[in-house]
Each structure stands twice: as structure tokens, then as C-alpha cells.
N, C-alpha and C positions, 0 to 999 in steps of 0.2 A: 504494500499500500504506500509506503514512504517513497519508493522509487517512482511511482506514478505521480506523486506530488512534486518531486524534484523535476520530473520531465515536464510537467505543466509550468513550473517556475522557469525552467530553462527556455521554454517557448515564449513565455511572457517577456523575459529579459531580452531575448533575441529580437522580438518584435519592437519593444520600446527602444532598444539601442539603435535599431535600423532607422527609426524615425529621428532619434536624437543626434545621430552622426551628422545629419544635414545641417544642424544648428551650430556645430562646432566652428569657431572662428579662427582656429589655428590654420595658417596657410599651408602647412605640410599635409593637412587632411583635405585632399582634393581628388577629383576624378570619381570614377565609379567604385565606391567602397561598399562591400557587402559583408554581413555577418553570416558565416556559413554554419557555425555551430556554437553552442554554449554548454559548458560543463561546470556545474555548480557542486560544491561539496555538500555532504548531507547535513552539516551544521549551518549551512548558508553563510559561511564566513568568507569564502573565496569563490570567485567565478572566473573560469578561463574562457576568454572570448576568442574564437578563431575568426580571423579577418582575411578576406580575399580582396585583391585589388586588380582591376583590369590591366593597368599598366604595370608590368612586373618589375620595371626598373625603380619604381617609387615605393615598393612595399615596405622597406625598412624605415623610410622617412614617414610614411603614413602611420606605422605602428608607433614610432616615437612621438608623433603628434597626438595620437590617441592616448598614449600613456601620460602625456603632458596634460591633456584635458580630462584625465581620469576622475579628478575630484568633482568637476562640473557634471560629468556623466553620472557619477555615483549619486550625487545629490538629486539630480533630476529623476533618476531611476527610483530612488527611495520615495520621492514624492508621488510617483506614478504607481508603484507597486503596493504600497502600504503593508510591508512586511516588518516583522519585529527587527530583523537585522538586514541591512542592505549589504550585499556581498562586496568585498574588495575586488575590483576588476583587474584582471591580468590579460593584456592583449598579446596574442600570438599570431604570427603570420601563418596562413593556411594555403598550401599549394595543392589541395586535393582536386580542384577543378583542372589544373594543369596536368596532374597525374592521370586523371580520368580521360582527358583528351589524348594523352600519349598512348594509353592502353587501347583506346578506341581506334587510333590510327594504326597501331600494331595489329589489331584484330582484322582490320580491313586490308592489310598488306598480305597478299598471297605468298610472298617469300618467307614471311615470319610464321604464319599460321598454316600448318599442313593439314590435309584431311585427316579425320579421326581414324579412318580405316584406309591404309595405303593401297589396298586392293581395289578400292573405289576411286582412286585418284584420276582415272581416265573419264569419269562421268562429269559432264558439264551441267551444272544445275540451272544455268541461265538460259539454255536453249529450250525452245518451245517444241512440243511434239504435235 
């Protein structure tokens, strides 16, 4: 039951922070910044926020800007969530979207992915009968 509550809190934090990031005035936080996941401890003291940025060259600067604006974000989050404890926010860069795109490109490359059964390698699935 507690894990379900933590999951709901994680979703709420993710939704609120996604809206709050647009209000951050730090010039390092720019471009398309998205919160991919939130992982909160069971005692609600710490929350690890996974951040993805469209422009991969600016990821470290955006994370530094978010850490700098952490107090503001925590205060606004506490006002929106009405929890007993507002978790301390720890921002971490997340490259899972890039890894997923890389795996998808590898799956689409016929040189990397071989047929499951080598005896059926001569069958072309794209031809119509």
C-alpha cells in the first residue's frame, strides 16, 4: 500500500515540477527540458529528479541551473502538494531517451539484428504473395 502512495506522490511531483520549470528565471535553464522520472524515498525526505534535455550539449548546464533554483522549486512544490515534508530535490541528468533511440536504430539495422532462426534467413517478410 505504501508503494502505491509513493508512486502517486512521484507522479504529482513530476507533474508540478514540469509546470514549475517554465517559471525558473535562471538563464542556464532553457530549451526543451522534461522530467522523465521521479524517485522519492519512503520517508519523503529526498526526491531524485531525472531530467532530459533536447539539446544534449547543454545538459550539465541545465542541471546546474536547476540545482541552483532548487530552493525556489522546493518551496513552490511544498505549497502545491500540501505534504507534511517537502522532499529535498536532487537533479540528475537522464539519457534514457537517447539510449532508447540507439536501441531502436540497432533493432532496425539488419546487420546488427539477425533472424531468430538462421534456417529462415532466406525468407523475405516484406514481399507480398
